[in-house]
C-alpha positions, 0 to 999 in steps of 0.5 A: 458917587456924586456929591449932592448937597453941602454945607456947614453947621457950625462955623469957626466963630460961632460961639467963642471957641473957634476950635471946632474937632471930633464932629460925629452925626446921627440921623434920627427916625423923625428925619432930624439931623444931629450933629455933635463935635468938640468946642475948644479957644485952641485945638491943644487947649484943654481949658473949657473945652466941651462937646455941641450939639447943633440938628436940623430938620429941613436936610442941612437947609437950617440949624438950631443955635449950637448947644451943650446940654451936659453938665460937668462932673467930679470924679472921686474928687477930681474936676472934670471936663467932657471933652467929646460926644458920640451918638447913636439911635437906640431902637426905642427911640431913645439917643444915646450918648457916649461922653469922653471925661477928662481930669481937669485938676491941673489946667496947665497940663496938655492931654498928652505927656511928651515924656512918658506918652501918657494920657490925662485920666479919661473915663467914659460917661453914658447919657440919654435922651428921649426927645431926639437930643433936646435934653439929656440925662445926668451922665453916669459913669461907665464901667470899664473894669478891668480897664481903669487906665485912660480910656478915650472913646473912638466914636458912637456906641453900636446897637448890635443885631442881638440886641446888646450894645458895643461902647468903642474906646481905646487904651492908653497909659497913665500920665507920669507911667514910665513902663511901655504904652501897650495900645488896645482898640476894645469893645465893651457889650452890655446886655441890658441897654447899658446899664452894666457892661459886662464883657468885651473884646480887643478888635485887633492888637499886635502881640509885638507892640509894634503896630498901633491900630489906632481911632477903630471904627466899627460899624455893622455890616448884615446880620452878625457881621461888623467891619473894623477900620483902623489908622494905622501907626508903626511905632518902629519906624515913626510911620503912618501905614496903609489903612487895616481892617478887620472883620467880625462874625458875631456882632464883635465878639472875635475878630480876624486877623487885620489886613492891609487894604491897600489905601493911605489915611485916618478912615471914618466908619464903613458903611455898607450900601443898600446894593451889598457895596461897602463905602469907605470915607477917609483923609489921605495926608500923603500930599495935600490932605484930601478927603475921599471915598471909595467902594468896595464889593467884597468888605474892603479887601479891594477897591472899585477904581471910581475916587470921589474927592469930598474936601481938598486943602492946601498945602500938605500937613504931614511931616517926617517923623521918629517918634510918637511925640512927633506924631502927637506934634503932628496931629496938634497941627491938622486943620481938617480930618477926622470924618464921620459916617451914616447911612440915610434912609434911602441910601445917601451917605452924610459925612461930616469933617473939621476944616479950617485955615488954620488948626486953631480955627476950624468949622465942622461941614457936611457933605452928602453923596448918592452912590 
């Protein structure tokens, strides 16, 4: 593994919104690199947050001016803002965006309620582009029934080998709800190119509700096989565990029991390489934050010895946690992380991540790796 190129596509002072997080990357059939992120005045600030897109037609040498093509929508009379946009190329050449919409009725409320552990109302909207991401259809609300609780997305829609689409999100609870939070990672399926979503699967679950399998990162492997990675939190001791994983052999409709990968950190979606190896990119915050890459010959059950460091940040940003509130407070202080991955046509891996000197001034960076 070696880094063959890297750069920055959105700098923290590019648009008057210095906090850039939640990056995503999609390489289109035309060769265009289409990238997305969340832009905000500050990482924790809700006012004015919006998704930003940018693209490069020359392998990252130059980038277009960042733009936001998505018009904000109201829902049941409530004003809302789009928070993130995750992008996927479909078989017909269109690009689909899964958008996280957040209730903005009270702009002064934080996203996470530290007293109840609830989230502001968060829903999913879908939008399509047929011109390589330049213009987009009017975003339409996705019906996530039977899940009507906050449903923040965890990544892009997946275009499956059986012709279905799979939308990924996780379950939170209402902002003022007092009962215990029952977190679950969900895949919801569409057989008609996103017009309706009529079935779902739970990709990992602890029946005792001690372990939260956060930030699922599902990815297609071969044939009908999928692999999912999880940032895993132990609510009883208030600590992150190693990355956990689960497998599916039927396009995500059922999943194996989770297992411990033996690697500490928060993962990006795994990538299957042309030679059958699987690459895992992740951020390890056990000391000074480092974004790393490891390879596996057996779907992340064991690891080859080589480790590639893609980014190193100083000083440490991990802290002692005693509760869910401590974990959320720590997240807002992170100034590097959330790598996202895609496989290029020639077998290289393209990775994007956010990083900066402090949590409120962060750039979106990219790095290209040859394995």
